[in-house]
N, C-alpha and C positions, 0 to 999 in steps of 0.2 A: 316303714311301707305306708302310704298312703291308701286307705280303703274307702270304697263308699258302698253303703249297703242301702237297698232300693226296695221298700214293700210298702203297700199302700195301709197296712195295718201293722208297722214296725212295732216290737221286733219280728214278729212273726216267726217263721223258721229260723230266724238270726238272734233268738233269745239268748242262747248260749254263746255262739259263736263270736258275734259282734261285741260284746263285754271283754271276751277273752283277749281279744287284738287291741282292745282300747286300755286293758290293764298295762301292756308294755308301753312305757314312755317313748320309744322310739318310734311308734306309730301315731299316725294322725287318721281318725275315724270320724266319717260324717254318714249321716242317714238322711235319707229323703222319704216322706211318708206324708199321706193326708192327714189333715188336721182333723182331730175329734176333740171337741172342746170339753167333751165328759171324760176324756181318757187321756190325761196330759203324758208324755214321755220324759223320763228323767233316767238317763244311765250316765254313772260317772265317765267324764274324759271323751264322751260322744257327742258331737255338735249336731244338733237335730234342725234340720231344714223342711219345713212344711208347705204344703200347697192345699188350697181349699178343694173341696169335693167338686169334679167337674160337671159338666153338665151331661146327663147321660143321651142316650140316642133319641132320635126323633120317633114320634110314634108312627109316622107314616115310613119308617124305615123297615124293609122286609124284616120279618121276625127271626131269621136264620142270621141275618147279620147285626142286629142290635148290639150284641157283645163286641163285635168288631168295631163299630162306630164309636161305641162307649171307651172302647181300647185306644183308639186314636186320640180321643179327646183327652184321656188321661195321661197318655204319653205326650201331648203337648203340654198340659200342665206340670210335668216332670222336668221338660225341656228348659223351661222358663227357669225354674229353680237351679237347673244345672249350669245353665248360662252365668246366672248370679254367682254361683261357686267358682266359675272359671274366672269371671271378671275379678275376684277376689282374691286369685292365685292359686285356688286348689285345683289340683289336676292329678286324679288317682291314678295308682299303679294297677288296682285291681277294683272292679266293680262286681259286686254279688247283688243279683238280682231276681226277682220272683217274674217271670215275662206273662204269667197268666192275665193279667190285668191292662197289659198296654205299656207299663211303666219301662220297660227296656227296649221299646221298640228303636228310639231314636239317640239313645246315651252315646252310642260310638261316633254319632255325627260330631257331637259336643267335645267327645274326649276320644279322638281317634287312636292315641297313644295307649289307651288303657286297654287291659285285658278285661273280658266280659265272662263271667261265671253265672250261667243260667241255672236257676232251681228248677227242674222238670218234675213236677209233681204229678201229673196224670195227663195221658193221651187218651180222648175219646175215640172209640170205636163205633162203628156201624152195628156190630153185634160181637160176642164174645165175652164181653165183661158186665158192666152195669147195665146196659140196655138190653131189655128183655129178659133179663135174669128172673125177675119176679112175678110169677102168673097172677098173684094177687093184684099187681099194678101193671097190667099187660103194656107194652109199649107199642104206641099209634104207628103208622108209616111216617107220620110228621116227625115224631120223636125221632126214628132212626136216620131220617135224613138230616135233621137239624144236628145231631149228636156231633158226626165228624167237622161239621162246618165250625164248631165251637174250638177247633184246633187252629183255625186261620191265624189268630195272634200268634200262639206258640210257633206256628211254622215261620212267621215272618220273623220272628225272634232268632232263629235258627242262623239267619244269613248272616248275623254279626256276631255270634255267639264264638268265643273261643274253646270254651268247654262248659259243661253240663254237669249236674250232679242230682241223682235221685235218691230218696231214702231207703228203696228196696228194689232188689233184683226183679221183683214182680212188675212193679211199677216202671222200672227202667225198660223192660221188655215190651212193653205195650207201645213204645215208640217205633217207628219203622226202622228197619235193620241200618238202613244208611247212616241215620242220626244216633244212633245207639253206640256207634264207635267213640264219640265225643264226649258220653255221659259215665261219670263215675258214679259207684254205690255206694254211697257214706249217708249212714241215717245221722239225724241231729244228735243224738245222744239221750241215754237215760242217766239221771244222776244217781248211781246206787248208793252215793254216801247219803245224801239226803232221804231218799226212799229205800227204806228198810223194813223187814218185818219187825211188829213187835207184839210179843205174847201177853204183855201187860196193857195194851190200847184199851182205850176206853172211850167209847162215843157217847154224849149225852143228846137226847132229842127234847125238844122243848114241848112239844104237841104230838103224842102225848108226851108227858114228862116221865121219860123213861131213861135207864142207863144201861147200854150195850157194851158187853167185853168180848174180848179177842176169842173167848172161848164159848161163847154163845153160838147158836146155830144160826147164822146170817147170810143170806144170799144177795149178792150185788148186782148193780146193773147199772152202766154209766155211759153216756153219749151226750155230746154238746147239746143236741137237740133230740126229742124222742119221736124217731120218724122211721120210715120204713127203709131207708140205706142202711141203718144200722139194726134192723131187725126187731125194732119195738113191738110192731104188731104180732110176729111170731112168740116173741117172749110173753107177751100179755095172754096171747092164747094158750100157752104153756103153763101159765101160773096158777089157775085154778087146779089142776093136776097136782102140781107140785105141792101146794099148800094142802090138798087133800091127803096125799104121802105123808108130808112132814108137818103134823099139826103143832110143834113147837118152832118152827121156823119162822123168822122175821126177814122182810124183804127191803132193802134200801135201794129206790131208784133215783138217779142223781140225773140231770138234764132238764132243759127248757123245753117250751112248747113252740119254738119258732120251727122253720124249717131251714138246714144247712144245705141240704142237697136234692134233687129230684122235685117231684111234683108236689105241690101245696094242697092241703084238703079245701073243700069248698070254704068261701068267705066265711070268717066269724067262728069256725071250728078249727080244733086242734085234733091233731092224731090221739093224743093222751084221752081227751073227753070222747071221742069216738070209740075208743076199744073199751073204756070202762062201761060206756053204754052198752057195748057187746056183751063183755064177760063179768062186768061188775057185779051183777046178782050171784055170780058163783064164787066170788072172792071173799075171804074175811078181811075186810079193808083195815080193820084194828092192827093188821098185821103187815101190812103193806103201806110204806112211808115213801111218799113222793116229796123230795127234797129240794126240786128246783135246780137251778143254778147256785153253786156254792164255791166259797174261797178254795184257793188250791190246797192248803193246810188242812182244811176240812175234808177234801175230796181224799187226800191222802189217809187220812183218821178212818173213811169209810173202807178203803183197801186193807188198812192194817187189823180191822175188827172181822172181814170177811171170811166166811168159811169157804164158799164157792162164788165165782165172779163169772157172769155170762157176758160174752162178748159176741155179738153176730154182726156180719157186714155182709152187703154185697161185693161182688169182686170190684173194689174200689180202693181208695187211700187208705192206708192201715192207720188206725187211730193211734195216738200217742198214749192214750189210757190204757189200752190193752198191754203195752210193754211195761208201762208203770204198774200195772196190777201184778204182772209177773214179778218185776223187782221188789214189789212189797211181798212176795211170798204167796200170792193169791193162786188158788188151784182155778184155773180158767177153762170154763166149759165153752169152746170155741165152735164157730161155724166151719164147716169142711170146705172153706172157699180160698182161693190161691192166696191173698195176703196173709190170711191167718197161718196157713200151712207152712209159709216160709219160715215161722219163729215157732210154731208149735207143732211136736209131733205125739199124735195121739197115744196115751198110755205111756209117754216117756216123761214129757215137761207138762202135760195139760190132757185134757179130753177133748175130742172132736165129734161134732155131730152135724147130721144134714140140717142146713138153713132153713129148709121147707117143712120141716116135721115137728109139730110142737110136742106131739105124745113122746117123741124120741128124745128131745130136748129135756122134757120132765123126768124121763128115766136116769138121764145121764146126770142130772142136777141130784136127783135123789141118791145116786151111788157116790157123787161126790159129798155131800151132806151127810149121808150113813156111815162113811169110811174116813173119816177125817185123818185119823191117827195112821191107818193102812196106807192112806194116799200121801201122806206126809213126804215121801221121798219126791214125787212129783212136783210139789210146790218147791222144795228146794233145789231141784233141777231147771226148775221155771227161773229162779232167781240166778242160778249159775249160768242159764243162756242168756240172760241180759248183762250179766257181769261180763262174759266172755266175748259176746258179739256186739253189744249195743252201750256199753258203758261209755259215758261222756268224757272223763278225763283220760282214761288209757287207751280207749278205742278211737272213738269218733272224732274229738277235736284234733287228736294229733294228726289225722287223717285229712281233715279239713285245713288245718295249718300247712300239711305239706303240700297239698294241691294248690292254694293260695299262694305260697311262697315260691312252688315251681312256674307258676303263671306269672308271677311279678318278675321272676329272673329271666323270663323269656321275653320281657317286654322290648319292643325295639328301642 
């Protein structure tokens, strides 16, 4: 097969799938993505085509439509690269694309015989999911009306899509019923061979110079960035009570100070600084270690020494990190929100708690830390859940391969 993967930050969701197809010498695999000079792309047997970051929307464009204008400009940048590929004789059987940024808008006009498989990550709603969920950051009327307009680019992409894929049932079900019929639910997959519990795991910290072991009392929290969408503010407000109840516990916090989703704090501020200003006086900061963004291998090491792992999220995209924590044998204390409830059943393979209740979160974390051995079956069933439902090689990759091969076979 000839396959084209399109993602502005390649590999993105295709980090496992694209190399899988490229490993087969019968396939030709090409990627199109934005050029990031500080982040070179290098995957064996994948030909990488790059475009320069397109000009964004004009400041005079209505703010509801700025993302649409930016998407059109990005789609035009991709089209130029696609025409270059076509001139050189490459015509894909299947195109896999993330339509959220506009890259998939015009691809079928360049390659009309290709089948287009779009990755449908999240459909924004006026209410009922992330908008208006958190009373600490209430949605304005402008937020509510702007939110569904974010879907414009995705809705345009449905016109040319032959099929779609979403990673969870809840994310798929956010889309209107008419479109759900073409969307398969297949997660990107978790490598349960690479991610495993390690009872002998050791994590060394430089400042302070200490060594943490898998048998120590360690609470972990991970997010790409420390922000409200992933419940960082609630976690921080629960932390003083957690440390008071568990005087020997240490806390490892992984994540950067930028904002991936939602509203940014005032200019020059970060959510971490704001929350430390609020609760820092009540914290023993010698036991709280903010690690920032760390390499993937070290992230796995953090999970392997964890006694309890807190994962909180708005009703939004489910993080890979939660499933990877379960695969590593973590006892996850998760928010009782739909994305989490799809993978975790309270008292069976994890513990669930009200997102909005710091005191209840502290109590559940204490339960997890104080009963490590008694709750071992939950940790074991957490990993079993991932192996059975989300395993990369035995579950998810075969489903992706079957879907793409069926699309290729149906090509005119």
